[in-house]
N, C-alpha and C positions, 0 to 999 in steps of 0.2 A: 294896718292893723289898728292898734289903739294908742291913745294918749298914755295909758298906764304901761304899755309896753315900753314905750320910750322913756318914761319915767324911771322904770326898773333898769333898763339898760344904762342910763346916766348914772344912777345910783351905783350899780355894780363897776362901772368904768372908774367913777371916783374911788370907789373902795378897793378895787383890785387892778387898777391900772387901765390906761386906754389902749385896749387890745380890741381888734376887729373880731376876735374869736368870741367874745362876750355876746354880741349880736347873733352870730351864726349859732351860738348854743341855745340861745333864747327862741329863735325861730325854729330851730330843729325840734326842741321840746314841744313848742307850740303846735307844730305841723303834726307830730305823732299823737297828740292828745294828752302827753304827760302834764302839760301846762295850759292853763286856761286864763281868761281875763280874770275871773274871781281870784285865783291863786296869785296872779301877778298883783292884783290890787291889795291883797292881804300883805304881800311881801313889801309892797310900797309903804303901806300905812305903819307896819312894823318899824321899818328903817326910818321914816320921818319922824315918827313918835320919839324914837331916842335921840335923834339928831335935833330936833326941836328942843327937847328937855335939856341937852347938854349945852346948846348955844343960844338959849335965850333965858329971860327971868320969868317966862311965862309958867303958870302953874300946870301941874299935871292934869287937873280937871279941864283947864281951858284948852290945853293941847288936845285932849281927847274930843272935846266938842268941835274944835277947829277941823280936825281931820274926818270927824263924822260928817260935818257940813260939806267939806270939800269932796269927799268920796261917796256921798249919798248913802250913809249908814247911820245906824244909831250909836250913841255914845257906848251902850252897852256891848255892841258889836266890837267896837274898837277896844274896849277893855278885854273882851274874849280873846281878840287877836294877840293882844299884848301878853296876856296871862298864859295862853295856850303855847306860845312860842317860847317862853321862858322856862317853863316846867320840863 
């Protein structure tokens, strides 16, 4: 599948415990079309944003720029993902 899928699985396992069910659930949702690469990428960006803010001295703006560069999106897209998920 994709690099983003593997990253999402890693994040979820870190957050909820190392269970093989996590990978199975992601694969099942992907197979039936309920989850796609775009949704997984947004979930990864959301999780990494708050993780990086909490664990580094990097500014919010720089974290947004870094994630935008890493995941080939604009900074405003990163801001949209963060704002939409919180509200």
